[in-house]
mmJSON file of the N, C-alpha and C atoms, coordinates in Angstrom:
{"data_MODEL":{"atom_site":{
"group_PDB":["ATOM","ATOM","ATOM","ATOM","ATOM","ATOM","ATOM","ATOM","ATOM","ATOM","ATOM","ATOM","ATOM","ATOM","ATOM","ATOM","ATOM","ATOM","ATOM","ATOM","ATOM","ATOM","ATOM","ATOM","ATOM","ATOM","ATOM","ATOM","ATOM","ATOM","ATOM","ATOM","ATOM","ATOM","ATOM","ATOM","ATOM","ATOM","ATOM","ATOM","ATOM","ATOM","ATOM","ATOM","ATOM","ATOM","ATOM","ATOM","ATOM","ATOM","ATOM","ATOM","ATOM","ATOM","ATOM","ATOM","ATOM","ATOM","ATOM","ATOM","ATOM","ATOM","ATOM","ATOM","ATOM","ATOM","ATOM","ATOM","ATOM","ATOM","ATOM","ATOM","ATOM","ATOM","ATOM","ATOM","ATOM","ATOM","ATOM","ATOM","ATOM","ATOM","ATOM","ATOM","ATOM","ATOM","ATOM","ATOM","ATOM","ATOM","ATOM","ATOM","ATOM","ATOM","ATOM","ATOM","ATOM","ATOM","ATOM","ATOM","ATOM","ATOM","ATOM","ATOM","ATOM","ATOM","ATOM","ATOM","ATOM","ATOM","ATOM","ATOM","ATOM","ATOM","ATOM","ATOM","ATOM","ATOM","ATOM","ATOM","ATOM","ATOM","ATOM","ATOM","ATOM","ATOM","ATOM","ATOM","ATOM","ATOM","ATOM","ATOM","ATOM","ATOM","ATOM","ATOM","ATOM","ATOM","ATOM","ATOM","ATOM","ATOM","ATOM","ATOM","ATOM","ATOM","ATOM","ATOM","ATOM","ATOM","ATOM","ATOM","ATOM","ATOM","ATOM","ATOM","ATOM","ATOM","ATOM","ATOM","ATOM","ATOM","ATOM","ATOM","ATOM","ATOM","ATOM","ATOM","ATOM","ATOM","ATOM","ATOM","ATOM","ATOM","ATOM","ATOM","ATOM","ATOM","ATOM","ATOM","ATOM","ATOM","ATOM","ATOM","ATOM","ATOM","ATOM","ATOM","ATOM","ATOM","ATOM","ATOM","ATOM","ATOM","ATOM","ATOM","ATOM","ATOM","ATOM","ATOM","ATOM","ATOM","ATOM","ATOM","ATOM","ATOM","ATOM","ATOM","ATOM","ATOM","ATOM","ATOM","ATOM","ATOM","ATOM","ATOM","ATOM","ATOM","ATOM","ATOM","ATOM","ATOM","ATOM","ATOM","ATOM","ATOM","ATOM","ATOM","ATOM","ATOM","ATOM","ATOM","ATOM","ATOM","ATOM","ATOM","ATOM","ATOM","ATOM","ATOM"],
"id":[1,2,3,4,5,6,7,8,9,10,11,12,13,14,15,16,17,18,19,20,21,22,23,24,25,26,27,28,29,30,31,32,33,34,35,36,37,38,39,40,41,42,43,44,45,46,47,48,49,50,51,52,53,54,55,56,57,58,59,60,61,62,63,64,65,66,67,68,69,70,71,72,73,74,75,76,77,78,79,80,81,82,83,84,85,86,87,88,89,90,91,92,93,94,95,96,97,98,99,100,101,102,103,104,105,106,107,108,109,110,111,112,113,114,115,116,117,118,119,120,121,122,123,124,125,126,127,128,129,130,131,132,133,134,135,136,137,138,139,140,141,142,143,144,145,146,147,148,149,150,151,152,153,154,155,156,157,158,159,160,161,162,163,164,165,166,167,168,169,170,171,172,173,174,175,176,177,178,179,180,181,182,183,184,185,186,187,188,189,190,191,192,193,194,195,196,197,198,199,200,201,202,203,204,205,206,207,208,209,210,211,212,213,214,215,216,217,218,219,220,221,222,223,224,225,226,227,228,229,230,231,232,233,234,235,236,237,238,239,240],
"type_symbol":["N","C","C","N","C","C","N","C","C","N","C","C","N","C","C","N","C","C","N","C","C","N","C","C","N","C","C","N","C","C","N","C","C","N","C","C","N","C","C","N","C","C","N","C","C","N","C","C","N","C","C","N","C","C","N","C","C","N","C","C","N","C","C","N","C","C","N","C","C","N","C","C","N","C","C","N","C","C","N","C","C","N","C","C","N","C","C","N","C","C","N","C","C","N","C","C","N","C","C","N","C","C","N","C","C","N","C","C","N","C","C","N","C","C","N","C","C","N","C","C","N","C","C","N","C","C","N","C","C","N","C","C","N","C","C","N","C","C","N","C","C","N","C","C","N","C","C","N","C","C","N","C","C","N","C","C","N","C","C","N","C","C","N","C","C","N","C","C","N","C","C","N","C","C","N","C","C","N","C","C","N","C","C","N","C","C","N","C","C","N","C","C","N","C","C","N","C","C","N","C","C","N","C","C","N","C","C","N","C","C","N","C","C","N","C","C","N","C","C","N","C","C","N","C","C","N","C","C","N","C","C","N","C","C","N","C","C","N","C","C"],
"label_atom_id":["N","CA","C","N","CA","C","N","CA","C","N","CA","C","N","CA","C","N","CA","C","N","CA","C","N","CA","C","N","CA","C","N","CA","C","N","CA","C","N","CA","C","N","CA","C","N","CA","C","N","CA","C","N","CA","C","N","CA","C","N","CA","C","N","CA","C","N","CA","C","N","CA","C","N","CA","C","N","CA","C","N","CA","C","N","CA","C","N","CA","C","N","CA","C","N","CA","C","N","CA","C","N","CA","C","N","CA","C","N","CA","C","N","CA","C","N","CA","C","N","CA","C","N","CA","C","N","CA","C","N","CA","C","N","CA","C","N","CA","C","N","CA","C","N","CA","C","N","CA","C","N","CA","C","N","CA","C","N","CA","C","N","CA","C","N","CA","C","N","CA","C","N","CA","C","N","CA","C","N","CA","C","N","CA","C","N","CA","C","N","CA","C","N","CA","C","N","CA","C","N","CA","C","N","CA","C","N","CA","C","N","CA","C","N","CA","C","N","CA","C","N","CA","C","N","CA","C","N","CA","C","N","CA","C","N","CA","C","N","CA","C","N","CA","C","N","CA","C","N","CA","C","N","CA","C","N","CA","C","N","CA","C","N","CA","C","N","CA","C","N","CA","C","N","CA","C","N","CA","C"],
"label_alt_id":[null,null,null,null,null,null,null,null,null,null,null,null,null,null,null,null,null,null,null,null,null,null,null,null,null,null,null,null,null,null,null,null,null,null,null,null,null,null,null,null,null,null,null,null,null,null,null,null,null,null,null,null,null,null,null,null,null,null,null,null,null,null,null,null,null,null,null,null,null,null,null,null,null,null,null,null,null,null,null,null,null,null,null,null,null,null,null,null,null,null,null,null,null,null,null,null,null,null,null,null,null,null,null,null,null,null,null,null,null,null,null,null,null,null,null,null,null,null,null,null,null,null,null,null,null,null,null,null,null,null,null,null,null,null,null,null,null,null,null,null,null,null,null,null,null,null,null,null,null,null,null,null,null,null,null,null,null,null,null,null,null,null,null,null,null,null,null,null,null,null,null,null,null,null,null,null,null,null,null,null,null,null,null,null,null,null,null,null,null,null,null,null,null,null,null,null,null,null,null,null,null,null,null,null,null,null,null,null,null,null,null,null,null,null,null,null,null,null,null,null,null,null,null,null,null,null,null,null,null,null,null,null,null,null,null,null,null,null,null,null],
"label_comp_id":["MET","MET","MET","VAL","VAL","VAL","PRO","PRO","PRO","TYR","TYR","TYR","THR","THR","THR","GLU","GLU","GLU","LEU","LEU","LEU","SER","SER","SER","GLU","GLU","GLU","ASP","ASP","ASP","ALA","ALA","ALA","LEU","LEU","LEU","ARG","ARG","ARG","GLY","GLY","GLY","VAL","VAL","VAL","LEU","LEU","LEU","GLU","GLU","GLU","SER","SER","SER","PHE","PHE","PHE","VAL","VAL","VAL","LEU","LEU","LEU","ARG","ARG","ARG","GLU","GLU","GLU","GLY","GLY","GLY","THR","THR","THR","GLU","GLU","GLU","TYR","TYR","TYR","GLY","GLY","GLY","GLU","GLU","GLU","ARG","ARG","ARG","ASP","ASP","ASP","VAL","VAL","VAL","SER","SER","SER","LEU","LEU","LEU","ASP","ASP","ASP","GLN","GLN","GLN","LYS","LYS","LYS","VAL","VAL","VAL","ALA","ALA","ALA","GLN","GLN","GLN","VAL","VAL","VAL","THR","THR","THR","ARG","ARG","ARG","GLN","GLN","GLN","LEU","LEU","LEU","GLN","GLN","GLN","ARG","ARG","ARG","GLY","GLY","GLY","GLU","GLU","GLU","ALA","ALA","ALA","GLN","GLN","GLN","ILE","ILE","ILE","VAL","VAL","VAL","PHE","PHE","PHE","ASP","ASP","ASP","PRO","PRO","PRO","GLU","GLU","GLU","THR","THR","THR","GLU","GLU","GLU","SER","SER","SER","ILE","ILE","ILE","ASP","ASP","ASP","VAL","VAL","VAL","VAL","VAL","VAL","VAL","VAL","VAL","VAL","VAL","VAL","ALA","ALA","ALA","ARG","ARG","ARG","GLY","GLY","GLY","GLY","GLY","GLY","ARG","ARG","ARG","ALA","ALA","ALA","ALA","ALA","ALA","GLY","GLY","GLY","PRO","PRO","PRO","VAL","VAL","VAL","ARG","ARG","ARG","ASP","ASP","ASP","LYS","LYS","LYS","LEU","LEU","LEU"],
"label_asym_id":["A","A","A","A","A","A","A","A","A","A","A","A","A","A","A","A","A","A","A","A","A","A","A","A","A","A","A","A","A","A","A","A","A","A","A","A","A","A","A","A","A","A","A","A","A","A","A","A","A","A","A","A","A","A","A","A","A","A","A","A","A","A","A","A","A","A","A","A","A","A","A","A","A","A","A","A","A","A","A","A","A","A","A","A","A","A","A","A","A","A","A","A","A","A","A","A","A","A","A","A","A","A","A","A","A","A","A","A","A","A","A","A","A","A","A","A","A","A","A","A","A","A","A","A","A","A","A","A","A","A","A","A","A","A","A","A","A","A","A","A","A","A","A","A","A","A","A","A","A","A","A","A","A","A","A","A","A","A","A","A","A","A","A","A","A","A","A","A","A","A","A","A","A","A","A","A","A","A","A","A","A","A","A","A","A","A","A","A","A","A","A","A","A","A","A","A","A","A","A","A","A","A","A","A","A","A","A","A","A","A","A","A","A","A","A","A","A","A","A","A","A","A","A","A","A","A","A","A","A","A","A","A","A","A","A","A","A","A","A","A"],
"label_entity_id":["1","1","1","1","1","1","1","1","1","1","1","1","1","1","1","1","1","1","1","1","1","1","1","1","1","1","1","1","1","1","1","1","1","1","1","1","1","1","1","1","1","1","1","1","1","1","1","1","1","1","1","1","1","1","1","1","1","1","1","1","1","1","1","1","1","1","1","1","1","1","1","1","1","1","1","1","1","1","1","1","1","1","1","1","1","1","1","1","1","1","1","1","1","1","1","1","1","1","1","1","1","1","1","1","1","1","1","1","1","1","1","1","1","1","1","1","1","1","1","1","1","1","1","1","1","1","1","1","1","1","1","1","1","1","1","1","1","1","1","1","1","1","1","1","1","1","1","1","1","1","1","1","1","1","1","1","1","1","1","1","1","1","1","1","1","1","1","1","1","1","1","1","1","1","1","1","1","1","1","1","1","1","1","1","1","1","1","1","1","1","1","1","1","1","1","1","1","1","1","1","1","1","1","1","1","1","1","1","1","1","1","1","1","1","1","1","1","1","1","1","1","1","1","1","1","1","1","1","1","1","1","1","1","1","1","1","1","1","1","1"],
"label_seq_id":[1,1,1,2,2,2,3,3,3,4,4,4,5,5,5,6,6,6,7,7,7,8,8,8,9,9,9,10,10,10,11,11,11,12,12,12,13,13,13,14,14,14,15,15,15,16,16,16,17,17,17,18,18,18,19,19,19,20,20,20,21,21,21,22,22,22,23,23,23,24,24,24,25,25,25,26,26,26,27,27,27,28,28,28,29,29,29,30,30,30,31,31,31,32,32,32,33,33,33,34,34,34,35,35,35,36,36,36,37,37,37,38,38,38,39,39,39,40,40,40,41,41,41,42,42,42,43,43,43,44,44,44,45,45,45,46,46,46,47,47,47,48,48,48,49,49,49,50,50,50,51,51,51,52,52,52,53,53,53,54,54,54,55,55,55,56,56,56,57,57,57,58,58,58,59,59,59,60,60,60,61,61,61,62,62,62,63,63,63,64,64,64,65,65,65,66,66,66,67,67,67,68,68,68,69,69,69,70,70,70,71,71,71,72,72,72,73,73,73,74,74,74,75,75,75,76,76,76,77,77,77,78,78,78,79,79,79,80,80,80],
"pdbx_PDB_ins_code":[null,null,null,null,null,null,null,null,null,null,null,null,null,null,null,null,null,null,null,null,null,null,null,null,null,null,null,null,null,null,null,null,null,null,null,null,null,null,null,null,null,null,null,null,null,null,null,null,null,null,null,null,null,null,null,null,null,null,null,null,null,null,null,null,null,null,null,null,null,null,null,null,null,null,null,null,null,null,null,null,null,null,null,null,null,null,null,null,null,null,null,null,null,null,null,null,null,null,null,null,null,null,null,null,null,null,null,null,null,null,null,null,null,null,null,null,null,null,null,null,null,null,null,null,null,null,null,null,null,null,null,null,null,null,null,null,null,null,null,null,null,null,null,null,null,null,null,null,null,null,null,null,null,null,null,null,null,null,null,null,null,null,null,null,null,null,null,null,null,null,null,null,null,null,null,null,null,null,null,null,null,null,null,null,null,null,null,null,null,null,null,null,null,null,null,null,null,null,null,null,null,null,null,null,null,null,null,null,null,null,null,null,null,null,null,null,null,null,null,null,null,null,null,null,null,null,null,null,null,null,null,null,null,null,null,null,null,null,null,null],
"Cartn_x":[7.242,6.707,5.717,4.698,3.689,3.691,4.161,4.129,2.679,2.449,1.084,0.543,1.43,1.01,0.498,0.771,0.318,-1.115,-1.647,-2.997,-4.005,-5.189,-6.251,-6.597,-7.245,-7.634,-8.498,-9.449,-10.332,-9.564,-8.646,-7.869,-6.973,-6.314,-5.451,-6.27,-7.408,-8.268,-8.671,-9.009,-9.385,-8.253,-7.041,-5.874,-5.623,-5.665,-5.375,-6.477,-7.733,-8.828,-8.709,-8.434,-8.269,-7.139,-6.05,-4.908,-5.241,-5.818,-6.042,-7.167,-8.04,-9.134,-8.721,-7.562,-7.099,-6.812,-7.157,-6.861,-5.349,-4.886,-3.462,-2.819,-3.503,-2.974,-3.283,-2.27,-2.423,-2.251,-3.202,-3.153,-3.161,-2.991,-2.949,-4.313,-4.401,-5.623,-6.684,-6.293,-7.283,-8.051,-9.246,-10.102,-9.68,-9.386,-8.956,-9.917,-10.468,-11.427,-10.719,-11.501,-10.968,-10.296,-10.927,-10.335,-8.99,-8.882,-7.616,-6.542,-6.912,-5.954,-5.452,-6.371,-5.994,-5.081,-5.39,-4.563,-3.161,-3.068,-1.758,-0.898,-1.487,-0.734,-0.386,-1.289,-1.013,0.204,0.272,1.425,2.713,2.639,3.831,4.281,3.321,3.661,4.311,3.755,4.279,5.685,5.962,7.291,8.291,7.833,8.723,8.995,8.199,8.373,7.65,6.78,6.03,5.899,5.676,5.492,4.364,3.771,2.785,3.52,3.331,3.984,2.941,3.188,2.32,3.118,2.551,3.181,2.479,3.135,2.49,2.194,2.96,2.743,1.404,1.111,-0.144,-1.211,-0.813,-1.699,-2.304,-1.443,-1.892,-1.088,-1.671,-1.041,-0.959,0.105,0.287,1.001,0.99,1.729,2.855,4.078,5.238,6.028,6.712,7.612,8.872,9.435,10.678,11.823,12.766,13.95,14.889,15.793,16.809,17.508,17.743,18.342,17.306,16.011,14.966,14.39,14.72,14.186,13.01,12.047,10.886,11.338,10.912,11.347,10.289,9.025,7.981,6.662,5.593,4.275,4.211,3.469,3.242,2.264,2.694,1.818,1.896,2.87,3.046,2.156,2.201,1.454,1.899,0.941,1.25,1.112],
"Cartn_y":[9.871,8.567,8.708,7.895,7.865,6.449,6.282,4.941,4.438,3.242,2.711,2.568,2.404,2.253,3.561,4.684,5.995,6.298,5.506,5.725,4.938,5.506,4.745,3.544,2.567,1.379,1.754,2.661,3.086,3.849,4.728,5.501,4.583,3.635,2.689,1.869,1.378,0.594,1.439,2.701,3.578,3.789,4.007,4.189,2.925,1.777,0.521,0.153,0.376,0.099,0.992,2.257,3.183,2.718,2.296,1.829,0.584,-0.435,-1.69,-1.592,-0.6,-0.443,0.355,0.986,1.755,0.843,1.298,0.551,0.428,-0.715,-0.925,-1.76,-1.99,-2.875,-4.296,-5.088,-6.398,-7.524,-8.423,-9.571,-10.892,-10.866,-12.103,-12.507,-13.732,-14.22,-14.678,-15.016,-15.519,-14.367,-14.651,-13.652,-13.475,-12.245,-11.952,-10.917,-11.192,-10.274,-9.015,-7.976,-6.727,-6.975,-7.76,-8.06,-8.761,-9.684,-10.39,-9.434,-8.538,-7.575,-6.649,-6.161,-5.282,-6.034,-7.278,-8.091,-8.295,-8.489,-8.671,-7.419,-6.26,-5.013,-4.751,-5.073,-4.921,-5.747,-6.97,-7.829,-7.222,-6.635,-5.987,-4.815,-4.049,-2.947,-3.48,-4.535,-5.108,-5.658,-6.22,-6.783,-5.713,-4.482,-3.419,-3.452,-4.205,-4.313,-3.191,-2.489,-1.373,-0.295,0.933,2.054,2.934,3.675,4.673,6.007,6.732,8.031,9.094,10.29,11.435,12.472,12.987,14.042,15.355,16.228,17.474,18.409,18.286,19.131,18.835,17.546,17.139,16.767,16.746,16.326,14.945,14.05,12.688,11.691,10.52,9.451,8.227,7.457,6.282,5.207,4.009,2.89,2.601,2.487,2.253,1.043,0.399,-0.71,-0.137,-0.823,-0.396,-1.155,-0.4,-0.999,-1.48,-2.327,-2.743,-1.51,-1.465,-0.3,0.588,0.201,0.898,2.125,2.388,3.576,3.21,4.119,3.897,3.859,2.805,2.623,3.062,3.045,3.44,2.812,3.207,2.674,1.162,0.56,-0.878,-1.095,-1.715,-1.961,-3.417,-4.132,-5.521,-6.409,-7.689,-8.65,-8.56,-8.525,-8.46,-9.831],
"Cartn_z":[4.709,5.036,6.191,6.146,7.197,7.776,9.009,9.601,9.674,9.142,9.137,10.555,11.516,12.909,13.497,12.831,13.298,12.86,11.921,11.415,12.245,12.381,13.039,12.16,12.731,11.978,10.768,10.98,9.887,8.809,9.219,8.243,7.427,8.09,7.381,6.391,6.829,5.94,4.721,4.933,3.835,2.846,3.347,2.48,1.666,2.323,1.632,0.645,1.006,0.068,-1.164,-0.948,-2.066,-2.978,-2.373,-3.142,-3.974,-3.341,-4.058,-5.085,-4.941,-5.901,-7.141,-7.091,-8.248,-9.424,-10.569,-11.794,-11.925,-12.37,-12.558,-11.471,-10.374,-9.338,-9.767,-10.013,-10.637,-9.62,-9.599,-8.691,-9.435,-10.755,-11.518,-12.018,-12.484,-13.115,-12.123,-10.915,-9.957,-9.326,-8.906,-8.277,-6.821,-6.429,-5.069,-4.495,-3.317,-2.696,-2.193,-1.978,-1.436,-0.087,0.772,2.085,1.943,0.974,0.759,0.261,-0.644,-1.181,-0.07,0.748,1.866,2.826,3.11,4.008,3.432,2.118,1.487,1.628,1.381,1.498,2.964,3.868,5.302,5.697,5.214,5.519,4.955,3.764,3.197,4.071,4.574,5.47,6.743,7.308,8.546,8.371,7.193,6.911,6.474,6.297,5.848,4.36,3.604,2.15,1.411,2.1,1.528,2.587,2.129,3.039,2.512,3.419,3.04,2.989,1.878,1.728,1.427,1.953,1.716,0.953,-0.128,-0.916,-0.578,0.191,0.595,-0.585,-1.652,-2.824,-3.484,-3.645,-4.292,-3.269,-2.003,-0.919,-1.196,-1.698,-2.002,-1.181,-1.034,-0.265,-1.167,-1.024,-1.863,-1.063,-1.593,-1.025,-1.998,-1.487,-2.338,-1.86,-2.814,-2.517,-1.903,-0.941,-0.321,-0.977,-1.525,-2.146,-1.055,-1.419,-0.45,0.073,1.347,1.962,2.634,2.503,3.23,2.587,1.327,0.66,-0.218,-0.325,-1.179,-2.632,-3.35,-4.727,-5.73,-5.361,-6.277,-5.876,-6.552,-6.198,-6.312,-5.416,-5.48,-6.626,-7.681,-8.818,-9.271,-8.755,-9.134,-8.287,-8.593,-7.799,-6.362,-5.471,-4.051,-3.53],
"occupancy":[1.0,1.0,1.0,1.0,1.0,1.0,1.0,1.0,1.0,1.0,1.0,1.0,1.0,1.0,1.0,1.0,1.0,1.0,1.0,1.0,1.0,1.0,1.0,1.0,1.0,1.0,1.0,1.0,1.0,1.0,1.0,1.0,1.0,1.0,1.0,1.0,1.0,1.0,1.0,1.0,1.0,1.0,1.0,1.0,1.0,1.0,1.0,1.0,1.0,1.0,1.0,1.0,1.0,1.0,1.0,1.0,1.0,1.0,1.0,1.0,1.0,1.0,1.0,1.0,1.0,1.0,1.0,1.0,1.0,1.0,1.0,1.0,1.0,1.0,1.0,1.0,1.0,1.0,1.0,1.0,1.0,1.0,1.0,1.0,1.0,1.0,1.0,1.0,1.0,1.0,1.0,1.0,1.0,1.0,1.0,1.0,1.0,1.0,1.0,1.0,1.0,1.0,1.0,1.0,1.0,1.0,1.0,1.0,1.0,1.0,1.0,1.0,1.0,1.0,1.0,1.0,1.0,1.0,1.0,1.0,1.0,1.0,1.0,1.0,1.0,1.0,1.0,1.0,1.0,1.0,1.0,1.0,1.0,1.0,1.0,1.0,1.0,1.0,1.0,1.0,1.0,1.0,1.0,1.0,1.0,1.0,1.0,1.0,1.0,1.0,1.0,1.0,1.0,1.0,1.0,1.0,1.0,1.0,1.0,1.0,1.0,1.0,1.0,1.0,1.0,1.0,1.0,1.0,1.0,1.0,1.0,1.0,1.0,1.0,1.0,1.0,1.0,1.0,1.0,1.0,1.0,1.0,1.0,1.0,1.0,1.0,1.0,1.0,1.0,1.0,1.0,1.0,1.0,1.0,1.0,1.0,1.0,1.0,1.0,1.0,1.0,1.0,1.0,1.0,1.0,1.0,1.0,1.0,1.0,1.0,1.0,1.0,1.0,1.0,1.0,1.0,1.0,1.0,1.0,1.0,1.0,1.0,1.0,1.0,1.0,1.0,1.0,1.0,1.0,1.0,1.0,1.0,1.0,1.0,1.0,1.0,1.0,1.0,1.0,1.0],
"B_iso_or_equiv":[0.0,0.0,0.0,0.0,0.0,0.0,0.0,0.0,0.0,0.0,0.0,0.0,0.0,0.0,0.0,0.0,0.0,0.0,0.0,0.0,0.0,0.0,0.0,0.0,0.0,0.0,0.0,0.0,0.0,0.0,0.0,0.0,0.0,0.0,0.0,0.0,0.0,0.0,0.0,0.0,0.0,0.0,0.0,0.0,0.0,0.0,0.0,0.0,0.0,0.0,0.0,0.0,0.0,0.0,0.0,0.0,0.0,0.0,0.0,0.0,0.0,0.0,0.0,0.0,0.0,0.0,0.0,0.0,0.0,0.0,0.0,0.0,0.0,0.0,0.0,0.0,0.0,0.0,0.0,0.0,0.0,0.0,0.0,0.0,0.0,0.0,0.0,0.0,0.0,0.0,0.0,0.0,0.0,0.0,0.0,0.0,0.0,0.0,0.0,0.0,0.0,0.0,0.0,0.0,0.0,0.0,0.0,0.0,0.0,0.0,0.0,0.0,0.0,0.0,0.0,0.0,0.0,0.0,0.0,0.0,0.0,0.0,0.0,0.0,0.0,0.0,0.0,0.0,0.0,0.0,0.0,0.0,0.0,0.0,0.0,0.0,0.0,0.0,0.0,0.0,0.0,0.0,0.0,0.0,0.0,0.0,0.0,0.0,0.0,0.0,0.0,0.0,0.0,0.0,0.0,0.0,0.0,0.0,0.0,0.0,0.0,0.0,0.0,0.0,0.0,0.0,0.0,0.0,0.0,0.0,0.0,0.0,0.0,0.0,0.0,0.0,0.0,0.0,0.0,0.0,0.0,0.0,0.0,0.0,0.0,0.0,0.0,0.0,0.0,0.0,0.0,0.0,0.0,0.0,0.0,0.0,0.0,0.0,0.0,0.0,0.0,0.0,0.0,0.0,0.0,0.0,0.0,0.0,0.0,0.0,0.0,0.0,0.0,0.0,0.0,0.0,0.0,0.0,0.0,0.0,0.0,0.0,0.0,0.0,0.0,0.0,0.0,0.0,0.0,0.0,0.0,0.0,0.0,0.0,0.0,0.0,0.0,0.0,0.0,0.0],
"pdbx_formal_charge":[null,null,null,null,null,null,null,null,null,null,null,null,null,null,null,null,null,null,null,null,null,null,null,null,null,null,null,null,null,null,null,null,null,null,null,null,null,null,null,null,null,null,null,null,null,null,null,null,null,null,null,null,null,null,null,null,null,null,null,null,null,null,null,null,null,null,null,null,null,null,null,null,null,null,null,null,null,null,null,null,null,null,null,null,null,null,null,null,null,null,null,null,null,null,null,null,null,null,null,null,null,null,null,null,null,null,null,null,null,null,null,null,null,null,null,null,null,null,null,null,null,null,null,null,null,null,null,null,null,null,null,null,null,null,null,null,null,null,null,null,null,null,null,null,null,null,null,null,null,null,null,null,null,null,null,null,null,null,null,null,null,null,null,null,null,null,null,null,null,null,null,null,null,null,null,null,null,null,null,null,null,null,null,null,null,null,null,null,null,null,null,null,null,null,null,null,null,null,null,null,null,null,null,null,null,null,null,null,null,null,null,null,null,null,null,null,null,null,null,null,null,null,null,null,null,null,null,null,null,null,null,null,null,null,null,null,null,null,null,null],
"auth_seq_id":[1,1,1,2,2,2,3,3,3,4,4,4,5,5,5,6,6,6,7,7,7,8,8,8,9,9,9,10,10,10,11,11,11,12,12,12,13,13,13,14,14,14,15,15,15,16,16,16,17,17,17,18,18,18,19,19,19,20,20,20,21,21,21,22,22,22,23,23,23,24,24,24,25,25,25,26,26,26,27,27,27,28,28,28,29,29,29,30,30,30,31,31,31,32,32,32,33,33,33,34,34,34,35,35,35,36,36,36,37,37,37,38,38,38,39,39,39,40,40,40,41,41,41,42,42,42,43,43,43,44,44,44,45,45,45,46,46,46,47,47,47,48,48,48,49,49,49,50,50,50,51,51,51,52,52,52,53,53,53,54,54,54,55,55,55,56,56,56,57,57,57,58,58,58,59,59,59,60,60,60,61,61,61,62,62,62,63,63,63,64,64,64,65,65,65,66,66,66,67,67,67,68,68,68,69,69,69,70,70,70,71,71,71,72,72,72,73,73,73,74,74,74,75,75,75,76,76,76,77,77,77,78,78,78,79,79,79,80,80,80],
"auth_comp_id":["MET","MET","MET","VAL","VAL","VAL","PRO","PRO","PRO","TYR","TYR","TYR","THR","THR","THR","GLU","GLU","GLU","LEU","LEU","LEU","SER","SER","SER","GLU","GLU","GLU","ASP","ASP","ASP","ALA","ALA","ALA","LEU","LEU","LEU","ARG","ARG","ARG","GLY","GLY","GLY","VAL","VAL","VAL","LEU","LEU","LEU","GLU","GLU","GLU","SER","SER","SER","PHE","PHE","PHE","VAL","VAL","VAL","LEU","LEU","LEU","ARG","ARG","ARG","GLU","GLU","GLU","GLY","GLY","GLY","THR","THR","THR","GLU","GLU","GLU","TYR","TYR","TYR","GLY","GLY","GLY","GLU","GLU","GLU","ARG","ARG","ARG","ASP","ASP","ASP","VAL","VAL","VAL","SER","SER","SER","LEU","LEU","LEU","ASP","ASP","ASP","GLN","GLN","GLN","LYS","LYS","LYS","VAL","VAL","VAL","ALA","ALA","ALA","GLN","GLN","GLN","VAL","VAL","VAL","THR","THR","THR","ARG","ARG","ARG","GLN","GLN","GLN","LEU","LEU","LEU","GLN","GLN","GLN","ARG","ARG","ARG","GLY","GLY","GLY","GLU","GLU","GLU","ALA","ALA","ALA","GLN","GLN","GLN","ILE","ILE","ILE","VAL","VAL","VAL","PHE","PHE","PHE","ASP","ASP","ASP","PRO","PRO","PRO","GLU","GLU","GLU","THR","THR","THR","GLU","GLU","GLU","SER","SER","SER","ILE","ILE","ILE","ASP","ASP","ASP","VAL","VAL","VAL","VAL","VAL","VAL","VAL","VAL","VAL","VAL","VAL","VAL","ALA","ALA","ALA","ARG","ARG","ARG","GLY","GLY","GLY","GLY","GLY","GLY","ARG","ARG","ARG","ALA","ALA","ALA","ALA","ALA","ALA","GLY","GLY","GLY","PRO","PRO","PRO","VAL","VAL","VAL","ARG","ARG","ARG","ASP","ASP","ASP","LYS","LYS","LYS","LEU","LEU","LEU"],
"auth_asym_id":["A","A","A","A","A","A","A","A","A","A","A","A","A","A","A","A","A","A","A","A","A","A","A","A","A","A","A","A","A","A","A","A","A","A","A","A","A","A","A","A","A","A","A","A","A","A","A","A","A","A","A","A","A","A","A","A","A","A","A","A","A","A","A","A","A","A","A","A","A","A","A","A","A","A","A","A","A","A","A","A","A","A","A","A","A","A","A","A","A","A","A","A","A","A","A","A","A","A","A","A","A","A","A","A","A","A","A","A","A","A","A","A","A","A","A","A","A","A","A","A","A","A","A","A","A","A","A","A","A","A","A","A","A","A","A","A","A","A","A","A","A","A","A","A","A","A","A","A","A","A","A","A","A","A","A","A","A","A","A","A","A","A","A","A","A","A","A","A","A","A","A","A","A","A","A","A","A","A","A","A","A","A","A","A","A","A","A","A","A","A","A","A","A","A","A","A","A","A","A","A","A","A","A","A","A","A","A","A","A","A","A","A","A","A","A","A","A","A","A","A","A","A","A","A","A","A","A","A","A","A","A","A","A","A","A","A","A","A","A","A"],
"auth_atom_id":["N","CA","C","N","CA","C","N","CA","C","N","CA","C","N","CA","C","N","CA","C","N","CA","C","N","CA","C","N","CA","C","N","CA","C","N","CA","C","N","CA","C","N","CA","C","N","CA","C","N","CA","C","N","CA","C","N","CA","C","N","CA","C","N","CA","C","N","CA","C","N","CA","C","N","CA","C","N","CA","C","N","CA","C","N","CA","C","N","CA","C","N","CA","C","N","CA","C","N","CA","C","N","CA","C","N","CA","C","N","CA","C","N","CA","C","N","CA","C","N","CA","C","N","CA","C","N","CA","C","N","CA","C","N","CA","C","N","CA","C","N","CA","C","N","CA","C","N","CA","C","N","CA","C","N","CA","C","N","CA","C","N","CA","C","N","CA","C","N","CA","C","N","CA","C","N","CA","C","N","CA","C","N","CA","C","N","CA","C","N","CA","C","N","CA","C","N","CA","C","N","CA","C","N","CA","C","N","CA","C","N","CA","C","N","CA","C","N","CA","C","N","CA","C","N","CA","C","N","CA","C","N","CA","C","N","CA","C","N","CA","C","N","CA","C","N","CA","C","N","CA","C","N","CA","C","N","CA","C","N","CA","C","N","CA","C","N","CA","C","N","CA","C","N","CA","C","N","CA","C"],
"pdbx_PDB_model_num":[1,1,1,1,1,1,1,1,1,1,1,1,1,1,1,1,1,1,1,1,1,1,1,1,1,1,1,1,1,1,1,1,1,1,1,1,1,1,1,1,1,1,1,1,1,1,1,1,1,1,1,1,1,1,1,1,1,1,1,1,1,1,1,1,1,1,1,1,1,1,1,1,1,1,1,1,1,1,1,1,1,1,1,1,1,1,1,1,1,1,1,1,1,1,1,1,1,1,1,1,1,1,1,1,1,1,1,1,1,1,1,1,1,1,1,1,1,1,1,1,1,1,1,1,1,1,1,1,1,1,1,1,1,1,1,1,1,1,1,1,1,1,1,1,1,1,1,1,1,1,1,1,1,1,1,1,1,1,1,1,1,1,1,1,1,1,1,1,1,1,1,1,1,1,1,1,1,1,1,1,1,1,1,1,1,1,1,1,1,1,1,1,1,1,1,1,1,1,1,1,1,1,1,1,1,1,1,1,1,1,1,1,1,1,1,1,1,1,1,1,1,1,1,1,1,1,1,1,1,1,1,1,1,1,1,1,1,1,1,1]
}}}
């Protein structure tokens, strides 16, 4: 896990923009701006509902939903 507070503002923005721009991230039928999407994921991180994880094997970073009990449950792919 990578605490979002450990990333610089620019690095965090880059991670979140990359995440929300990936195909498969669903926000419903309404049009949502990139800034709004980033803000939504930021709020999830702040509330502890999502975490940033780094996989050293693939050297990739992702945002995942936190299951009850504080463990990462999987990539955030549902409506945020």
